[in-house]
Structures are given as structure tokens and as C-alpha cells.
BASEMI-648249 format. One record per residue (C-alpha): residue number from 1; x negated, y negated, z. Coordinates in steps of 0.2 Angstrom, whole numbers, plus 2048, in hexadecimal, padded with zeros to 3 digits. Layout:
<resi: NUM, xx: X, yy: Y, zz: Z>
...
% end
This chain:
<resi: 1, xx: 800, yy: 800, zz: 800>
<resi: 2, xx: 7FA, yy: 7EF, zz: 7FB>
<resi: 3, xx: 7FF, yy: 7E0, zz: 806>
<resi: 4, xx: 7FD, yy: 7D5, zz: 7F7>
<resi: 5, xx: 7FB, yy: 7C5, zz: 801>
<resi: 6, xx: 7F5, yy: 7B5, zz: 7F8>
<resi: 7, xx: 7F4, yy: 7A4, zz: 800>
<resi: 8, xx: 7F6, yy: 793, zz: 7F7>
<resi: 9, xx: 7E8, yy: 787, zz: 7F9>
<resi: 10, xx: 7F3, yy: 77A, zz: 803>
<resi: 11, xx: 7F8, yy: 788, zz: 80F>
<resi: 12, xx: 7E7, yy: 785, zz: 817>
<resi: 13, xx: 7EC, yy: 773, zz: 81B>
<resi: 14, xx: 7FA, yy: 778, zz: 826>
<resi: 15, xx: 7FA, yy: 76C, zz: 835>
<resi: 16, xx: 7FC, yy: 778, zz: 844>
<resi: 17, xx: 7F6, yy: 777, zz: 856>
<resi: 18, xx: 7F0, yy: 783, zz: 863>
<resi: 19, xx: 7F3, yy: 778, zz: 872>
<resi: 20, xx: 800, yy: 76C, zz: 879>
<resi: 21, xx: 80F, yy: 76E, zz: 86D>
<resi: 22, xx: 809, yy: 77F, zz: 866>
<resi: 23, xx: 80F, yy: 77D, zz: 854>
<resi: 24, xx: 805, yy: 78D, zz: 84F>
<resi: 25, xx: 80F, yy: 79A, zz: 845>
<resi: 26, xx: 80D, yy: 7A8, zz: 839>
<resi: 27, xx: 814, yy: 7A8, zz: 828>
<resi: 28, xx: 81E, yy: 7B8, zz: 823>
<resi: 29, xx: 80E, yy: 7BD, zz: 818>
<resi: 30, xx: 803, yy: 7BA, zz: 827>
<resi: 31, xx: 80E, yy: 7C5, zz: 832>
<resi: 32, xx: 80D, yy: 7D3, zz: 826>
<resi: 33, xx: 7FA, yy: 7D3, zz: 825>
<resi: 34, xx: 7F9, yy: 7D1, zz: 838>
<resi: 35, xx: 7EC, yy: 7DD, zz: 83F>
<resi: 36, xx: 7F7, yy: 7E7, zz: 84A>
<resi: 37, xx: 7EB, yy: 7F0, zz: 855>
<resi: 38, xx: 7F5, yy: 800, zz: 85B>
<resi: 39, xx: 7F4, yy: 80F, zz: 850>
<resi: 40, xx: 7FE, yy: 81A, zz: 85D>
<resi: 41, xx: 80A, yy: 817, zz: 86B>
<resi: 42, xx: 7FE, yy: 817, zz: 879>
<resi: 43, xx: 7ED, yy: 80D, zz: 87C>
<resi: 44, xx: 7DD, yy: 811, zz: 885>
<resi: 45, xx: 7CD, yy: 807, zz: 883>
<resi: 46, xx: 7C1, yy: 80E, zz: 876>
<resi: 47, xx: 7B3, yy: 808, zz: 86A>
<resi: 48, xx: 7BD, yy: 80C, zz: 85A>
<resi: 49, xx: 7AF, yy: 807, zz: 84E>
<resi: 50, xx: 7B1, yy: 809, zz: 83C>
<resi: 51, xx: 7A7, yy: 803, zz: 82D>
<resi: 52, xx: 7AB, yy: 7F0, zz: 828>
<resi: 53, xx: 7AE, yy: 7F4, zz: 816>
<resi: 54, xx: 7BB, yy: 7EB, zz: 80B>
<resi: 55, xx: 7CD, yy: 7F1, zz: 810>
<resi: 56, xx: 7DD, yy: 7F1, zz: 807>
<resi: 57, xx: 7E2, yy: 7E1, zz: 7FD>
<resi: 58, xx: 7E9, yy: 7D3, zz: 807>
<resi: 59, xx: 7E4, yy: 7DA, zz: 818>
<resi: 60, xx: 7D9, yy: 7D2, zz: 824>
<resi: 61, xx: 7CC, yy: 7E0, zz: 820>
<resi: 62, xx: 7CB, yy: 7DB, zz: 80D>
<resi: 63, xx: 7BD, yy: 7CE, zz: 80F>
<resi: 64, xx: 7AE, yy: 7CD, zz: 81A>
<resi: 65, xx: 7B4, yy: 7BE, zz: 823>
<resi: 66, xx: 7C7, yy: 7BC, zz: 822>
<resi: 67, xx: 7CD, yy: 7AA, zz: 81D>
<resi: 68, xx: 7E0, yy: 7A7, zz: 81F>
<resi: 69, xx: 7ED, yy: 79A, zz: 821>
<resi: 70, xx: 7E7, yy: 794, zz: 832>
<resi: 71, xx: 7D6, yy: 790, zz: 82C>
<resi: 72, xx: 7D6, yy: 77D, zz: 82C>
<resi: 73, xx: 7E0, yy: 77C, zz: 83C>
<resi: 74, xx: 7D4, yy: 788, zz: 845>
<resi: 75, xx: 7C5, yy: 77E, zz: 840>
<resi: 76, xx: 7CD, yy: 76E, zz: 846>
<resi: 77, xx: 7D0, yy: 777, zz: 857>
<resi: 78, xx: 7BE, yy: 77D, zz: 858>
<resi: 79, xx: 7B8, yy: 76B, zz: 855>
<resi: 80, xx: 7C4, yy: 765, zz: 862>
<resi: 81, xx: 7BD, yy: 771, zz: 86F>
<resi: 82, xx: 7AB, yy: 76E, zz: 86B>
<resi: 83, xx: 7AD, yy: 75C, zz: 86D>
<resi: 84, xx: 7B4, yy: 75F, zz: 87F>
<resi: 85, xx: 7A7, yy: 76D, zz: 883>
<resi: 86, xx: 797, yy: 76E, zz: 878>
<resi: 87, xx: 791, yy: 77D, zz: 883>
<resi: 88, xx: 79E, yy: 788, zz: 879>
<resi: 89, xx: 790, yy: 789, zz: 86C>
<resi: 90, xx: 77E, yy: 78E, zz: 872>
<resi: 91, xx: 76F, yy: 795, zz: 86A>
<resi: 92, xx: 75F, yy: 79A, zz: 873>
<resi: 93, xx: 74F, yy: 793, zz: 86A>
<resi: 94, xx: 74A, yy: 7A4, zz: 864>
<resi: 95, xx: 75B, yy: 7A7, zz: 85B>
<resi: 96, xx: 759, yy: 79A, zz: 84D>
<resi: 97, xx: 754, yy: 7A6, zz: 840>
<resi: 98, xx: 763, yy: 7B1, zz: 844>
<resi: 99, xx: 76E, yy: 7A1, zz: 842>
<resi: 100, xx: 767, yy: 79F, zz: 830>
<resi: 101, xx: 76B, yy: 7B2, zz: 82D>
<resi: 102, xx: 77D, yy: 7AF, zz: 832>
<resi: 103, xx: 77E, yy: 79F, zz: 828>
<resi: 104, xx: 778, yy: 7A9, zz: 819>
<resi: 105, xx: 784, yy: 7B8, zz: 81C>
<resi: 106, xx: 793, yy: 7AD, zz: 81E>
<resi: 107, xx: 790, yy: 7A1, zz: 80F>
<resi: 108, xx: 78C, yy: 7AF, zz: 803>
<resi: 109, xx: 79B, yy: 7B9, zz: 809>
<resi: 110, xx: 7A7, yy: 7AB, zz: 807>
<resi: 111, xx: 7A1, yy: 7A4, zz: 7F7>
<resi: 112, xx: 7A2, yy: 7B6, zz: 7EF>
<resi: 113, xx: 7B3, yy: 7BB, zz: 7F7>
<resi: 114, xx: 7BC, yy: 7AA, zz: 7F6>
<resi: 115, xx: 7B4, yy: 7A0, zz: 7E7>
<resi: 116, xx: 7C4, yy: 795, zz: 7E6>
<resi: 117, xx: 7C0, yy: 78E, zz: 7F7>
<resi: 118, xx: 7AD, yy: 790, zz: 7FA>
<resi: 119, xx: 79D, yy: 78E, zz: 7EF>
<resi: 120, xx: 78B, yy: 791, zz: 7F2>
<resi: 121, xx: 77D, yy: 78C, zz: 7E6>
<resi: 122, xx: 76B, yy: 791, zz: 7E9>
<resi: 123, xx: 75C, yy: 789, zz: 7E0>
<resi: 124, xx: 74E, yy: 791, zz: 7EA>
<resi: 125, xx: 74F, yy: 78B, zz: 7FC>
<resi: 126, xx: 75A, yy: 77D, zz: 7F7>
<resi: 127, xx: 76D, yy: 782, zz: 7F9>
<resi: 128, xx: 77D, yy: 779, zz: 7F6>
<resi: 129, xx: 78C, yy: 77E, zz: 800>
<resi: 130, xx: 79E, yy: 779, zz: 7FC>
<resi: 131, xx: 7AC, yy: 77C, zz: 808>
<resi: 132, xx: 7BC, yy: 775, zz: 7FF>
<resi: 133, xx: 7C9, yy: 777, zz: 80D>
<resi: 134, xx: 7BE, yy: 76D, zz: 819>
<resi: 135, xx: 7B8, yy: 761, zz: 80C>
<resi: 136, xx: 7A5, yy: 765, zz: 80E>
<resi: 137, xx: 798, yy: 764, zz: 800>
<resi: 138, xx: 787, yy: 765, zz: 808>
<resi: 139, xx: 776, yy: 768, zz: 801>
<resi: 140, xx: 768, yy: 76F, zz: 80C>
<resi: 141, xx: 758, yy: 778, zz: 80D>
<resi: 142, xx: 759, yy: 78A, zz: 813>
<resi: 143, xx: 74F, yy: 78D, zz: 824>
<resi: 144, xx: 74D, yy: 77A, zz: 826>
<resi: 145, xx: 758, yy: 774, zz: 835>
<resi: 146, xx: 755, yy: 762, zz: 831>
<resi: 147, xx: 75F, yy: 763, zz: 821>
<resi: 148, xx: 76F, yy: 768, zz: 82B>
<resi: 149, xx: 779, yy: 75D, zz: 837>
<resi: 150, xx: 777, yy: 76B, zz: 845>
<resi: 151, xx: 770, yy: 77C, zz: 847>
<resi: 152, xx: 773, yy: 789, zz: 83A>
<resi: 153, xx: 77F, yy: 794, zz: 845>
<resi: 154, xx: 789, yy: 785, zz: 84B>
<resi: 155, xx: 78A, yy: 77E, zz: 839>
<resi: 156, xx: 792, yy: 78D, zz: 831>
<resi: 157, xx: 79C, yy: 793, zz: 840>
<resi: 158, xx: 7A5, yy: 782, zz: 840>
<resi: 159, xx: 7AB, yy: 787, zz: 82F>
<resi: 160, xx: 7B0, yy: 799, zz: 833>
<resi: 161, xx: 7BF, yy: 7A0, zz: 83D>
<resi: 162, xx: 7BB, yy: 7AB, zz: 84C>
<resi: 163, xx: 7AD, yy: 7AB, zz: 859>
<resi: 164, xx: 79C, yy: 7B1, zz: 857>
<resi: 165, xx: 78E, yy: 7B7, zz: 862>
<resi: 166, xx: 77C, yy: 7BB, zz: 85C>
<resi: 167, xx: 774, yy: 7C9, zz: 865>
<resi: 168, xx: 761, yy: 7CB, zz: 866>
<resi: 169, xx: 75A, yy: 7DD, zz: 867>
<resi: 170, xx: 74C, yy: 7E0, zz: 874>
<resi: 171, xx: 748, yy: 7EB, zz: 883>
<resi: 172, xx: 754, yy: 7F9, zz: 87C>
<resi: 173, xx: 763, yy: 7EF, zz: 87D>
<resi: 174, xx: 76C, yy: 7DF, zz: 876>
<resi: 175, xx: 76D, yy: 7CE, zz: 87D>
<resi: 176, xx: 779, yy: 7C0, zz: 87A>
<resi: 177, xx: 76E, yy: 7B2, zz: 876>
<resi: 178, xx: 778, yy: 7A7, zz: 86B>
<resi: 179, xx: 78B, yy: 7A4, zz: 867>
<resi: 180, xx: 799, yy: 799, zz: 861>
<resi: 181, xx: 7A7, yy: 79D, zz: 86C>
<resi: 182, xx: 7B7, yy: 792, zz: 86C>
<resi: 183, xx: 7C5, yy: 79F, zz: 86A>
<resi: 184, xx: 7C1, yy: 7AC, zz: 878>
<resi: 185, xx: 7CC, yy: 7B6, zz: 882>
<resi: 186, xx: 7C7, yy: 7B2, zz: 894>
<resi: 187, xx: 7B4, yy: 7B3, zz: 893>
<resi: 188, xx: 7A7, yy: 7A6, zz: 893>
<resi: 189, xx: 798, yy: 7A4, zz: 887>
<resi: 190, xx: 78F, yy: 798, zz: 894>
<resi: 191, xx: 791, yy: 7A6, zz: 8A1>
<resi: 192, xx: 78C, yy: 7B5, zz: 896>
<resi: 193, xx: 77E, yy: 7AD, zz: 88C>
<resi: 194, xx: 76D, yy: 7B6, zz: 88F>
<resi: 195, xx: 776, yy: 7C6, zz: 896>
<resi: 196, xx: 773, yy: 7D7, zz: 88F>
<resi: 197, xx: 780, yy: 7E3, zz: 888>
<resi: 198, xx: 785, yy: 7EC, zz: 898>
<resi: 199, xx: 786, yy: 7DB, zz: 8A2>
<resi: 200, xx: 792, yy: 7D2, zz: 897>
<resi: 201, xx: 79D, yy: 7E2, zz: 895>
<resi: 202, xx: 79D, yy: 7E4, zz: 8A8>
<resi: 203, xx: 7AF, yy: 7DE, zz: 8AB>
<resi: 204, xx: 7B7, yy: 7EB, zz: 89F>
<resi: 205, xx: 7C1, yy: 7F8, zz: 8AA>
<resi: 206, xx: 7C0, yy: 80B, zz: 8A8>
<resi: 207, xx: 7B4, yy: 80A, zz: 899>
<resi: 208, xx: 7A4, yy: 80B, zz: 8A3>
<resi: 209, xx: 7A8, yy: 81B, zz: 8AC>
<resi: 210, xx: 7AC, yy: 823, zz: 89B>
<resi: 211, xx: 79B, yy: 81E, zz: 894>
<resi: 212, xx: 7A3, yy: 814, zz: 886>
<resi: 213, xx: 797, yy: 806, zz: 887>
<resi: 214, xx: 788, yy: 811, zz: 888>
<resi: 215, xx: 78D, yy: 819, zz: 877>
<resi: 216, xx: 792, yy: 809, zz: 870>
<resi: 217, xx: 781, yy: 801, zz: 873>
<resi: 218, xx: 778, yy: 811, zz: 86C>
<resi: 219, xx: 782, yy: 80F, zz: 85C>
<resi: 220, xx: 77F, yy: 7FC, zz: 85A>
<resi: 221, xx: 76C, yy: 7FE, zz: 85D>
<resi: 222, xx: 76D, yy: 809, zz: 84D>
<resi: 223, xx: 777, yy: 7FC, zz: 843>
<resi: 224, xx: 76F, yy: 7F9, zz: 832>
<resi: 225, xx: 76F, yy: 7EA, zz: 827>
<resi: 226, xx: 77C, yy: 7EB, zz: 81A>
<resi: 227, xx: 787, yy: 7F7, zz: 824>
<resi: 228, xx: 791, yy: 7ED, zz: 82F>
<resi: 229, xx: 79F, yy: 7F4, zz: 83A>
<resi: 230, xx: 7AF, yy: 7EE, zz: 842>
<resi: 231, xx: 7BB, yy: 7F2, zz: 850>
<resi: 232, xx: 7CB, yy: 7EB, zz: 857>
<resi: 233, xx: 7CE, yy: 7E3, zz: 868>
<resi: 234, xx: 7DE, yy: 7DB, zz: 86F>
<resi: 235, xx: 7E6, yy: 7D2, zz: 87E>
<resi: 236, xx: 7F5, yy: 7C8, zz: 881>
<resi: 237, xx: 7F7, yy: 7B5, zz: 882>
<resi: 238, xx: 805, yy: 7AA, zz: 887>
<resi: 239, xx: 807, yy: 79D, zz: 87A>
<resi: 240, xx: 7FC, yy: 79C, zz: 86A>
<resi: 241, xx: 7EC, yy: 798, zz: 874>
<resi: 242, xx: 7DC, yy: 79D, zz: 86B>
<resi: 243, xx: 7D2, yy: 795, zz: 878>
<resi: 244, xx: 7D5, yy: 79E, zz: 889>
<resi: 245, xx: 7C3, yy: 79B, zz: 890>
<resi: 246, xx: 7C0, yy: 79C, zz: 8A3>
<resi: 247, xx: 7BA, yy: 78A, zz: 8A2>
<resi: 248, xx: 7CC, yy: 785, zz: 89C>
<resi: 249, xx: 7D6, yy: 790, zz: 8A8>
<resi: 250, xx: 7DF, yy: 782, zz: 8B1>
<resi: 251, xx: 7E6, yy: 77D, zz: 8A0>
<resi: 252, xx: 7EE, yy: 78D, zz: 89B>
<resi: 253, xx: 7EE, yy: 799, zz: 8AA>
<resi: 254, xx: 7FE, yy: 793, zz: 8B1>
<resi: 255, xx: 807, yy: 797, zz: 8A1>
<resi: 256, xx: 807, yy: 7A9, zz: 8A6>
<resi: 257, xx: 814, yy: 7A5, zz: 8B3>
<resi: 258, xx: 820, yy: 79D, zz: 8A7>
<resi: 259, xx: 826, yy: 7AC, zz: 89E>
<resi: 260, xx: 838, yy: 7B3, zz: 89E>
<resi: 261, xx: 844, yy: 7BD, zz: 893>
<resi: 262, xx: 849, yy: 7AD, zz: 88A>
<resi: 263, xx: 838, yy: 7A7, zz: 885>
<resi: 264, xx: 82F, yy: 7B7, zz: 884>
<resi: 265, xx: 830, yy: 7BA, zz: 871>
<resi: 266, xx: 82A, yy: 7A8, zz: 86D>
<resi: 267, xx: 81D, yy: 7A6, zz: 87A>
<resi: 268, xx: 814, yy: 7B7, zz: 87C>
<resi: 269, xx: 807, yy: 7BB, zz: 86F>
<resi: 270, xx: 7FE, yy: 7CA, zz: 86B>
<resi: 271, xx: 7EC, yy: 7C5, zz: 868>
<resi: 272, xx: 7E1, yy: 7D0, zz: 85D>
<resi: 273, xx: 7CF, yy: 7CF, zz: 85A>
<resi: 274, xx: 7C7, yy: 7D6, zz: 84B>
<resi: 275, xx: 7B5, yy: 7D8, zz: 850>
<resi: 276, xx: 7A7, yy: 7DB, zz: 844>
<resi: 277, xx: 794, yy: 7DE, zz: 846>
<resi: 278, xx: 787, yy: 7DB, zz: 83A>
<resi: 279, xx: 774, yy: 7DE, zz: 83A>
<resi: 280, xx: 76B, yy: 7CF, zz: 834>
<resi: 281, xx: 75D, yy: 7D1, zz: 828>
<resi: 282, xx: 74F, yy: 7C5, zz: 82E>
<resi: 283, xx: 751, yy: 7C4, zz: 840>
<resi: 284, xx: 758, yy: 7D5, zz: 843>
<resi: 285, xx: 765, yy: 7CE, zz: 84F>
<resi: 286, xx: 777, yy: 7D4, zz: 84F>
<resi: 287, xx: 785, yy: 7C8, zz: 84A>
<resi: 288, xx: 795, yy: 7CB, zz: 853>
<resi: 289, xx: 7A4, yy: 7C3, zz: 84C>
<resi: 290, xx: 7B4, yy: 7C2, zz: 856>
<resi: 291, xx: 7C3, yy: 7BC, zz: 84C>
<resi: 292, xx: 7D3, yy: 7BA, zz: 856>
<resi: 293, xx: 7E5, yy: 7BB, zz: 84E>
<resi: 294, xx: 7F4, yy: 7B6, zz: 858>
<resi: 295, xx: 806, yy: 7BD, zz: 855>
<resi: 296, xx: 815, yy: 7B8, zz: 85F>
<resi: 297, xx: 81F, yy: 7C7, zz: 865>
<resi: 298, xx: 82E, yy: 7C0, zz: 85B>
<resi: 299, xx: 824, yy: 7C1, zz: 84C>
<resi: 300, xx: 81D, yy: 7D2, zz: 84F>
<resi: 301, xx: 82D, yy: 7DA, zz: 852>
<resi: 302, xx: 833, yy: 7D6, zz: 841>
<resi: 303, xx: 829, yy: 7E5, zz: 83C>
<resi: 304, xx: 833, yy: 7F3, zz: 844>
<resi: 305, xx: 825, yy: 7FF, zz: 846>
<resi: 306, xx: 81B, yy: 7F2, zz: 850>
<resi: 307, xx: 829, yy: 7EE, zz: 85B>
<resi: 308, xx: 82B, yy: 800, zz: 860>
<resi: 309, xx: 819, yy: 803, zz: 863>
<resi: 310, xx: 815, yy: 7F3, zz: 86C>
<resi: 311, xx: 823, yy: 7F7, zz: 878>
<resi: 312, xx: 81B, yy: 808, zz: 87C>
<resi: 313, xx: 809, yy: 801, zz: 87E>
<resi: 314, xx: 80E, yy: 7F3, zz: 88A>
<resi: 315, xx: 81A, yy: 7FF, zz: 894>
<resi: 316, xx: 80D, yy: 80D, zz: 896>
<resi: 317, xx: 7FC, yy: 804, zz: 897>
<resi: 318, xx: 7F1, yy: 808, zz: 8A6>
<resi: 319, xx: 7F3, yy: 7FA, zz: 8B3>
<resi: 320, xx: 7E1, yy: 7F7, zz: 8B3>
<resi: 321, xx: 7E0, yy: 7F3, zz: 8A1>
<resi: 322, xx: 7F0, yy: 7E8, zz: 8A2>
<resi: 323, xx: 7E7, yy: 7DE, zz: 8AF>
<resi: 324, xx: 7D7, yy: 7DD, zz: 8A5>
<resi: 325, xx: 7E1, yy: 7D7, zz: 896>
<resi: 326, xx: 7EA, yy: 7CA, zz: 8A1>
<resi: 327, xx: 7FC, yy: 7D0, zz: 8A0>
<resi: 328, xx: 7FF, yy: 7DB, zz: 8AF>
<resi: 329, xx: 809, yy: 7CD, zz: 8B7>
<resi: 330, xx: 815, yy: 7CD, zz: 8A9>
<resi: 331, xx: 814, yy: 7DF, zz: 8A2>
<resi: 332, xx: 825, yy: 7E4, zz: 8A9>
<resi: 333, xx: 82E, yy: 7D5, zz: 8A1>
<resi: 334, xx: 825, yy: 7D7, zz: 891>
<resi: 335, xx: 82A, yy: 7EA, zz: 890>
<resi: 336, xx: 83C, yy: 7E5, zz: 894>
<resi: 337, xx: 83C, yy: 7D8, zz: 886>
<resi: 338, xx: 834, yy: 7E4, zz: 87A>
<resi: 339, xx: 83F, yy: 7F3, zz: 87E>
<resi: 340, xx: 84E, yy: 7EC, zz: 874>
<resi: 341, xx: 843, yy: 7EE, zz: 865>
<resi: 342, xx: 83F, yy: 801, zz: 869>
<resi: 343, xx: 84C, yy: 80C, zz: 862>
<resi: 344, xx: 843, yy: 81C, zz: 868>
<resi: 345, xx: 83F, yy: 821, zz: 856>
<resi: 346, xx: 82E, yy: 828, zz: 853>
<resi: 347, xx: 821, yy: 81D, zz: 84B>
<resi: 348, xx: 816, yy: 822, zz: 83C>
<resi: 349, xx: 803, yy: 823, zz: 83F>
<resi: 350, xx: 7F8, yy: 814, zz: 83C>
<resi: 351, xx: 7FB, yy: 801, zz: 83E>
<resi: 352, xx: 801, yy: 7FC, zz: 82D>
<resi: 353, xx: 812, yy: 7F5, zz: 82B>
<resi: 354, xx: 81F, yy: 801, zz: 825>
<resi: 355, xx: 826, yy: 7FE, zz: 813>
% end
């Protein structure tokens, strides 16, 4: 099945917000291509890695870095957050080369896969980058920071949806030594920067006792250039908040207390992260992209299969995982609201919408 989703250029200029009046919404096409994360009726934390190769046409897996109808709005929101808190973007001095690696990866991918919106022209080390949705036309010298308005990682991630960390490999593990993080689900780059793989994953319940992260690290240390991998992660968010950082908790934490059966469908959002990992060629660092998608409950239940399955996952999830993902307080109310969309019928395997 092909999702056959195409976007008109002016869709990128939708004026929507992720704060205050919360005008964010998904078009019918965006709902249909939403990366619903549950391929069965129950959930347990797992690594769930697979090769990051082109997926079916129109899906969020089709291109290396998905660009969708929320692009310009998300980039405006990133600029807003960075203006308030510049520490959301940090890079330790030894990670500059990795930043150039990431810039090259993103520019080449977008120019190749979205030629109607992005262009990259190379003349030796003199490059010209055109980003039509954001109105950018900039020439620079590759590997020369003085020819960019900021560091290479910051420059390109100000133009790319999703968060990024750059992980240095040393001492038999990975270290978070750079990142652009403005759309995180209740974690802090400023707190985690400089931590190793097991340290920054320490808060995840149940997974450590099963050895999941030991196996994941072993797998990632063998990651090869040109063979990226991806996985899903998910949580729940009240209101379409991309930025749920600990630093801004006073601004959004109280929202969890405002849910009821009347506003549940509009306010509660399933937040899905499509995470991809790339071995970078010059620095040998690993780039970790974390692209977040938000779907209102009332949008998701328009796909009957998803409505049934979401009810069963929320109803039956282990309490520790519900607490870690931030919705234990509201789990019973969420399950009650979703129950009216569960007719008890079996659901087909996989996460794609039914025809």
C-alpha cells in the first residue's frame, strides 16, 4: 500500500504554534502518514532497531530526514526557544568535525530527496546552500567555521526538524558531547552533555535489568558508515508541546492536571519519536536524530485500528512505564475515553492504517 502523500509548497508556510493558543493540527494526509508506534495490542520497552532504508512512498520512512507540513512552524519554534535558552544547543570543542559531518549528511540528503525545496552546489570546498522554505541562500567554505553565522551543527539543525545529539566513541562506549535539543520529552541536554551511554539512559525503568542497553550499546559500537538504523520511541503530551524540557516544567507541568472526558480528545497527544543513528565518516562520531510527531487522540481515532490498539496499550501498560512516560496520573481517564473507540474486534498486525 502506498500512502501517496504529496504536499504543496505553501503548506510549509502554515502559521501554527506549539505554545499559548496551540494552533498546531494535522491535515488528513498527515494523520494517515502518522508513525503510529504500536504493531500489537500490548507494549514493553525494547530496542526495536531496523535498517534506516527508504520506506513506502509517502511515509515518514521514505526519505532520510522527513520534511512535512509543519516544517516552517517547527523551525520558527526552535528559533524562539534558542533565543530564550541558548544552552539548548551545545558542542564540546572536539566535536566540530562531527558537526561538519552532520551538515554534509543533511544537506546532501535534502538536496537529493527534496530538490524542489533544497539545493546544494559544490565547487571544491566552496558550497552554496539554498533552503527555499526558509528563504536561505548562503555560500560558504566547507570546514571553515568563519564562513558560517554559527557552528556547523547549529547552522544545519536550525533548518532541520527534530533534535540531534552527536556521540563521540571512546573508552568502549559513547558520550553525548554535542546536541541541538529543543523538542525533547522531559530530558535536558545541559544535564546530559558529557555523559556516557549508560548514564544518560539511567532513568529508563525495567530495561536495565533485562540487559537491553548493554545489547544496544554493543550493536551501536558496530554501526558502519552508510548503514544507518532507526527505531521508534513514544510518550504522551498534554497539548501539542514539542518542548517539554525540565527547564520549562513550570510552563507545562500543570497541564497534566487539566484533563477530563470533555477535553481529552483535543488535548491529549500521542508523541512519537522516529530516532535514527548514523555513523559519520570523518569524525567517526554517531549522529542521533530524534524527530517528534504529535497526534491528537481525536485525530488518531479516525483510524479505527489505531483507536482500538491505543486503548489496549494505555489500559494494560505496566505502571512503571506509564509513570516514566508521564501519564500514570491520567491513564485511567485516557483508557476510559479511548474505550468508546474499541469495539473488541481483533486488530491486524503492524501499524499501517487499514484500507
